[in-house]
C-alpha positions in Angstrom: 109.6 83.8 144.2 108.9 82.5 140.7 111.8 81.9 138.4 111.5 84.6 135.6 112.3 82.1 132.9 109.7 79.6 134.3 107.2 82.4 134.5 107.8 83.4 130.9 107.4 79.9 129.7 104.2 79.5 131.7 102.9 82.7 130.1 103.6 81.7 126.5 102.4 78.2 127.0 99.1 79.6 128.3 98.8 81.9 125.3 99.5 79.0 122.9 96.9 76.9 124.6 94.3 79.7 124.2 95.2 80.1 120.5 95.2 76.4 119.5 92.7 75.0 122.1 92.2 71.3 121.5 94.9 71.1 118.8 97.5 72.4 121.2 100.5 70.1 121.9 103.7 70.5 123.9 105.5 70.2 120.5 104.3 73.8 119.6 105.8 75.2 122.8 109.1 73.4 122.2 109.4 74.6 118.7 108.8 78.2 119.8 111.4 77.8 122.6 113.9 76.4 120.1 113.4 79.6 118.0 113.9 81.8 121.1 117.1 80.0 121.9 118.7 81.2 118.7 118.5 84.9 119.8 120.6 86.4 122.5 118.8 88.8 124.9 119.6 92.4 124.2 120.6 94.3 127.3 118.5 97.4 127.0 116.7 100.0 129.0 113.0 99.5 129.6 112.4 103.1 128.5 110.0 103.0 125.5 109.6 106.6 124.6 109.8 110.3 125.6 109.1 113.7 124.3 112.1 113.7 122.0 110.8 110.8 119.9 109.6 111.7 116.4 109.0 109.2 113.6 109.5 109.6 109.8 107.4 107.3 107.6 109.0 106.7 104.2 109.7 104.2 101.5 113.3 103.1 101.0 113.2 104.8 97.6 111.0 107.9 98.3 114.1 110.0 97.5 116.4 108.7 94.7 119.4 109.8 92.7 121.3 108.2 89.8 124.1 105.9 90.5 123.4 105.6 94.3 121.6 102.9 96.3 118.3 104.4 97.5 118.8 103.5 101.2 122.1 105.4 101.0 120.5 108.4 99.4 117.7 108.4 102.0 120.3 108.2 104.8 122.4 111.0 103.3 119.3 113.3 102.9 118.0 112.6 106.4 121.4 113.2 108.0 121.7 116.5 106.1 118.2 117.9 106.6 116.5 116.2 109.6 119.2 114.8 111.9 118.1 117.1 114.7 114.4 116.4 114.3 114.0 112.7 113.8 114.7 109.8 116.2 113.0 106.9 114.4 112.7 106.1 110.7 109.9 103.8 109.5 111.1 102.3 106.3 108.0 100.8 104.7 108.4 97.2 103.7 112.0 97.0 102.3 111.8 93.3 101.3 111.5 91.8 97.8 107.9 92.1 96.7 105.5 91.6 93.8 102.8 94.3 94.3 101.3 97.0 96.5 104.6 98.9 96.8 106.1 96.4 99.2 103.1 94.9 101.0 103.1 91.7 99.0 106.3 90.2 100.4 108.1 87.6 98.4 110.9 87.0 101.0 110.5 88.2 104.6 114.2 87.8 105.4 115.9 89.6 102.6 116.3 93.3 101.7 115.0 94.3 98.2 118.3 94.5 96.2 116.8 97.5 94.4 116.9 99.4 97.7 120.2 98.1 99.1 121.0 95.4 101.6 121.1 94.7 105.4 124.4 96.7 105.6 122.5 99.8 104.3 119.7 99.2 106.8 122.3 99.0 109.6 124.0 102.2 108.4 120.7 104.1 108.6 120.0 102.4 111.9 123.3 103.8 113.2 121.9 107.3 112.8 118.2 106.7 113.6 116.2 104.1 115.4 114.4 101.7 113.0 110.7 100.9 112.7 110.0 97.9 110.5 106.9 96.2 109.1 105.9 92.6 109.9 103.5 92.1 107.0 101.8 89.3 109.0 98.4 88.7 107.4 99.5 87.7 103.9 102.4 86.8 101.6 103.1 87.2 97.9 101.7 84.7 95.4 105.2 84.7 93.9 107.0 83.8 97.1 108.5 80.4 97.8 105.8 79.6 100.4 102.9 80.0 97.9 104.8 78.4 95.1 105.3 75.3 97.4 101.6 75.5 98.2 100.8 75.3 94.5 103.1 72.2 94.2 101.8 70.9 97.5 105.2 70.1 98.8 107.9 71.9 100.9 107.8 74.7 103.4 104.6 76.7 102.9 102.4 74.0 101.4 100.2 74.3 104.5 100.6 78.0 105.1 97.5 79.2 103.2 93.7 79.1 103.7 91.5 77.1 101.3 87.7 77.5 101.5 84.7 76.2 99.7 83.2 79.1 97.6 79.7 77.6 98.2 80.0 78.6 101.9 78.3 81.7 103.1 81.1 84.2 103.7 79.0 87.3 103.6 79.7 88.1 107.3 83.4 88.5 106.6 84.5 92.2 106.9 85.8 93.4 103.6 88.4 96.2 103.3 88.3 95.9 99.5 85.7 95.3 96.7 87.8 92.5 95.2 86.8 88.8 95.6 87.5 87.3 99.0 88.5 83.9 97.4 90.8 83.5 94.4 91.0 80.2 92.4 94.5 78.8 91.9 95.5 75.6 90.0 97.5 73.4 92.4 99.0 69.9 92.1 95.8 68.7 93.7 93.5 70.6 91.4 91.7 74.0 91.7 91.7 75.4 95.2 90.0 78.6 96.2 92.4 80.6 98.4 91.6 83.4 100.9 92.8 86.7 99.6 91.6 89.6 101.8 93.4 92.4 100.0 94.3 91.2 96.5 94.8 88.0 94.5 98.6 88.6 94.8 98.4 89.0 98.6 97.4 85.5 99.9 96.3 85.3 103.5 98.4 83.2 105.8 96.9 80.3 107.8 97.8 80.9 111.5 95.8 77.9 112.6 99.0 76.1 111.5 101.3 76.5 114.5 104.4 76.0 112.3 103.5 79.3 110.5 103.2 81.1 113.8 106.6 79.8 114.9 108.1 80.9 111.6 106.7 84.4 112.0 108.0 84.6 115.5 111.5 83.8 114.1 111.1 86.6 111.5 109.9 89.0 114.2 113.0 88.3 116.3 115.3 88.6 113.3 114.0 92.1 112.7 114.6 93.0 116.3 118.2 91.8 116.1 118.6 93.8 112.9 117.8 96.9 115.1 114.1 97.4 114.8 112.9 99.4 117.8 109.2 99.4 116.7 107.6 96.5 115.0 104.5 97.5 113.0 102.0 94.6 112.7 100.4 95.3 109.3 96.7 94.4 108.8 96.9 92.5 112.1 93.1 92.7 112.7 92.4 90.2 109.9 94.8 87.5 111.1 92.5 84.8 112.4 89.6 83.4 110.3 86.5 81.5 111.4 83.7 81.1 108.9 80.5 82.5 110.1 82.2 85.5 111.8 83.5 88.8 110.7 87.0 87.4 110.8 88.0 90.7 112.3 89.5 91.2 115.8 88.9 87.6 116.8 90.1 86.6 120.3 92.9 84.5 118.8 94.2 87.5 116.9 94.4 89.5 120.2 96.2 86.6 121.8 98.8 86.4 119.0 99.5 90.1 119.5 100.0 89.5 123.3 102.3 86.5 122.5 104.4 88.6 120.1 104.8 91.3 122.8 105.9 88.7 125.3 108.4 87.1 122.9 109.7 90.5 121.6 110.3 91.9 125.1 112.0 88.7 126.2 114.7 89.4 123.6 114.7 93.2 123.9 112.7 94.9 126.7 112.7 98.2 124.7 110.9 96.8 121.7 107.6 98.4 120.9 104.7 96.5 119.3 102.5 98.7 117.1 99.2 97.5 115.7 97.9 98.8 112.4 94.1 98.6 112.5 92.3 101.0 110.2 88.9 100.4 111.8 86.4 102.3 114.0 87.8 104.0 117.1 86.5 101.6 119.8 87.8 98.6 117.8 91.2 100.3 117.3 91.6 101.0 121.1 90.8 97.3 121.9 94.4 96.5 120.8 95.8 98.0 124.0 94.2 95.0 125.7 94.6 95.2 129.5 98.0 96.8 129.1 99.3 93.4 128.0 98.8 93.7 124.2 100.1 96.5 121.8 102.4 99.1 123.3 101.2 101.6 120.7 98.2 101.9 118.4 97.7 104.2 115.5 95.4 107.2 116.1 93.3 106.4 113.0 90.4 108.7 113.8 92.7 111.7 114.0 93.5 112.3 110.3 89.9 112.4 109.0 88.5 114.3 112.0 91.2 116.9 111.9 90.7 117.2 108.1 87.0 117.7 108.7 87.6 120.3 111.4 89.9 122.4 109.2 87.6 121.9 106.2 84.6 123.2 108.0 86.2 125.5 110.7 84.3 123.4 113.2 86.1 121.7 116.1 83.1 120.1 117.7 83.5 116.5 116.4 87.2 116.5 116.9 86.8 117.9 120.4 84.1 115.3 121.3 86.3 112.5 120.1 89.4 113.8 121.8 87.6 114.1 125.1 86.7 110.4 124.9 90.3 109.2 124.5 91.6 107.1 127.4 94.5 108.5 129.5 97.7 106.8 128.8 100.3 105.5 131.3 103.0 103.0 131.6 103.7 101.1 128.4 100.7 102.4 126.4 100.6 105.3 124.0 99.3 106.5 120.6 101.1 106.7 117.3 99.8 110.1 116.0 99.9 110.9 112.3 97.9 112.7 109.7 99.1 110.9 106.5 100.8 107.7 105.6 101.5 105.6 102.5 97.8 104.6 102.5 94.9 107.0 102.1 93.0 108.8 104.8 90.8 106.2 106.4 87.0 106.8 106.3 86.0 103.8 108.5 87.6 105.4 111.6 84.9 108.1 111.3 82.1 105.6 112.1 80.1 106.8 115.1 82.1 110.0 115.3 80.9 112.0 112.3 77.3 112.1 110.8 76.9 110.4 107.5 75.9 113.6 105.7 79.1 115.4 107.0 81.2 112.4 106.0 79.7 112.2 102.5 80.2 115.9 101.9 83.9 115.6 102.9 84.4 112.7 100.5 82.9 114.6 97.6 84.8 117.8 98.4 88.1 115.8 98.4 87.3 114.7 94.9 87.0 118.4 94.1 90.5 118.9 95.4 91.9 116.3 93.0 91.5 113.2 95.2 90.2 109.8 94.6 88.2 107.3 96.8 88.7 103.6 97.3 85.7 101.6 98.3 84.9 98.5 100.3 82.2 95.8 99.9 79.5 95.5 102.5 77.6 92.3 103.5 74.5 93.5 101.7 76.4 93.8 98.4 76.6 97.6 98.5 79.9 99.6 98.5 80.9 102.4 100.8 84.0 104.7 101.0 87.0 103.0 102.7 89.7 105.7 102.2 90.4 109.0 100.6 93.3 109.0 98.2 94.9 112.5 98.3 98.0 114.0 99.8 97.2 115.7 103.1 98.8 118.9 101.8 96.3 119.1 98.9 93.4 117.9 101.0 93.9 121.2 102.8 94.2 123.4 99.7 90.8 124.9 100.6 87.7 124.5 102.8 84.0 123.7 102.3 83.9 127.2 100.7 86.4 126.2 98.0 90.1 126.8 97.4 91.9 129.8 98.9 95.4 131.1 99.6 95.7 129.6 103.1 96.9 126.2 102.1 100.3 126.4 103.8 99.0 128.0 107.0 96.1 125.5 107.2 98.4 122.5 106.6 100.9 123.7 109.3 98.0 124.0 111.7 97.1 120.4 111.0 100.6 119.3 111.8 100.8 121.4 115.0 97.6 119.9 116.3 98.8 116.3 115.5 102.1 116.8 117.3 100.3 118.3 120.3 98.3 115.2 121.1 99.4 112.6 123.7 101.5 110.0 121.9 104.5 109.8 119.6 104.2 112.1 116.5 104.9 110.6 113.0 105.4 112.5 109.8 105.0 110.9 106.4 107.8 112.0 104.1 105.2 113.7 101.8 103.9 115.7 104.6 107.3 117.1 105.5 107.9 118.0 101.8 104.3 119.2 101.3 104.0 117.1 98.2 101.0 117.8 95.9 98.8 115.2 94.4 100.8 112.9 92.1 98.3 112.4 89.3 101.1 111.5 86.8 101.9 108.5 88.9 98.3 107.3 89.1 98.1 107.6 85.3 101.0 105.1 85.1 100.1 102.6 87.8 96.3 102.9 87.6 96.3 102.6 91.4 94.6 105.5 93.4 97.1 105.2 96.3 100.0 106.2 94.0 98.7 109.8 94.3 100.5 110.0 97.7 103.5 107.8 96.9 105.7 110.0 94.7 109.4 109.2 94.3 111.4 112.4 94.6 114.6 112.9 92.6 117.1 114.2 95.1 118.2 117.2 93.0 114.6 118.2 92.2 113.6 118.0 95.9 116.7 119.9 97.1 116.0 122.6 94.5 112.4 123.0 95.7 113.5 123.1 99.4 116.2 125.7 98.7 114.0 128.2 96.8 110.9 130.2 97.9 108.2 127.6 97.4 105.3 126.3 99.6 107.3 123.2 100.1 110.3 125.1 101.4 108.0 127.1 103.8 106.4 123.9 105.1 109.7 122.0 105.5 111.5 124.8 107.3 108.5 125.6 109.5 108.2 121.9 110.6 111.9 121.7 111.2 111.6 124.5 113.8 108.3 123.3 115.3 109.6 119.7 115.8 112.9 121.0 117.3 110.9 123.2 119.7 108.4 120.4 120.6 111.2 118.0 121.5 112.3 120.3 124.3 109.0 120.4 126.1 108.4 117.9 129.0 104.6 118.5 128.7 104.7 116.8 125.3 106.0 113.5 126.8 103.8 110.8 125.1 102.2 109.9 128.5 101.9 113.4 129.9 98.3 114.2 130.9 95.9 115.6 128.3 92.8 117.6 128.9 90.6 118.9 126.0 89.0 122.3 126.6 86.1 123.8 124.6 86.8 127.3 123.5 84.2 127.5 120.7 83.8 125.7 117.5 86.4 127.7 115.5 89.1 126.9 118.0 90.7 123.5 119.0 92.3 123.6 122.4 93.9 121.2 124.9 96.1 121.3 128.0 99.2 119.0 128.3 100.7 118.6 131.8 103.8 116.9 133.1 105.2 117.3 136.6 107.7 119.9 135.2 105.5 121.9 132.8 102.0 122.9 131.6 101.3 123.8 128.0 98.0 125.1 126.6 97.6 124.4 122.9 95.2 126.8 121.1 94.7 126.6 117.3 92.4 128.7 115.1 90.7 126.4 112.6 89.3 129.2 110.5 90.4 131.6 107.8 89.2 134.6 110.0 90.7 136.3 113.0 89.2 134.6 116.1 89.0 135.7 119.8 89.1 133.2 122.6 89.3 133.1 126.4 91.2 130.6 128.5 89.7 129.1 131.6 90.4 131.1 134.8 93.0 128.7 136.1 95.0 129.0 132.9 94.9 132.8 132.4 98.4 133.3 133.7 99.9 131.3 130.8 100.6 133.9 128.2 104.0 133.1 126.7 103.6 131.5 123.3 106.5 129.1 122.6 105.9 129.1 118.9 106.2 132.8 118.4 108.5 133.1 121.5 106.5 136.2 122.6 104.1 137.3 125.4 100.5 137.4 124.1 98.1 139.3 126.3 95.4 139.9 123.7 93.5 136.6 123.3 93.1 136.7 119.6 94.4 134.4 116.8 95.1 135.2 113.2 93.8 132.8 110.5 95.1 129.3 111.3 97.5 130.6 114.0 98.7 128.1 116.5 100.0 128.8 120.0 101.7 126.7 122.7 101.1 128.8 125.9 103.3 128.2 128.9 
């Protein structure tokens, strides 16, 4: 029988050889093993998730008050209001940064002093499990690494990618309409540096194995600081080869597999989550053969669900949901409707006709939203994401605004948390935050529309009085609490999509202990439906806690039949 340690070393050596090919040397393996030796294995269960898991996505300062450290304010609010609902808190990048609200990291090992320190992170972690970002594709132009690159000496001088602007880079997939290369004055003259997302977010050069080892060290440091889920930000862009799309390259997938191996070696309960805002098939590829990401974002869900509620037509949502793979073992989805970014449009490719997509984009502008665009190889531009809060995206339908915003929004959240996977709620979904146009006017960035910073006293007043926000917040508290008690909502419980007509979205969730039929009216009108013959005996609705014999739903009514 193989020695587990020897087997592990053989595996990571094989992965390093695949990544670096002819440039591989045993020195790379020894450097990685030296990093691993710094970290003591955490004796933990292999259980990754269950039906009780619910994630909150928030910035460290999404809720603030005077004379208190933001992470302490956040911890106090969550303990007071959401202790029974949440198990995991995703604090978006809480490190010193220079732009993009945290995603241009200056120092990967420090906590932004404006938010608190590692002690404050640990205090929050004592009440909730932690999800942390490894912003792996790029680093801040103001960080020590890049400053050393400009000087051409010290750690970081070889951590970035220089390219000849005369080369044909038209095949490179662009998520932005900004230049791919940015000229910088260095000690050795002007160098054109790869900048996928912005001039301040400089892409890291993983063809340098020293950088890979450095990032593995940072990954393990986050795990020892208590991170249960590691989110690999913008991971799809990691490896670059001129003449290709530089997206989803084989070396990128192998790095994810290596990170999984290394993370589980230190803590078997660690979850690797890939953030890949791309078309559905490409997104699913990050599961690998069950040896890559434990969890992938369900990126097609937010725009398809928005379209279904906007048009009272479940057909595209249903068709896509039927195509999803069944999940077992250490694979599941990260389900969400909103995040700190916008609602991705690329994940609709191949799932929604262009005309339907373009109409949705235009109608979101009518509801106060903005659109961010990407550059295409032919020089044209196309929508990349919708910038709008999910609450205001549902203030109306294709027929215009109406008085069903709260009901429609709650229907969206009920559908999301019914899907196989772990449900995640952005803080501004729980608080039903409207579009923050005032913030956009200040920052001039479209994404600020969904990144409001609440003052604690203002938020508490809104949640304690009769407002749409209070209704959404209290309704979601109850729904989440109810959901956590249902074995059929285990992330890996079986899922079957059933077609009950275009105005209804329906699915069956089954575990050995329980069957739940989810039925949701996507329209503003009363709608009748009929369950399949083998499910007709299920007539107790968990949400209303009542027996429902008449198969009829009010506008946007949701039922969990059991």
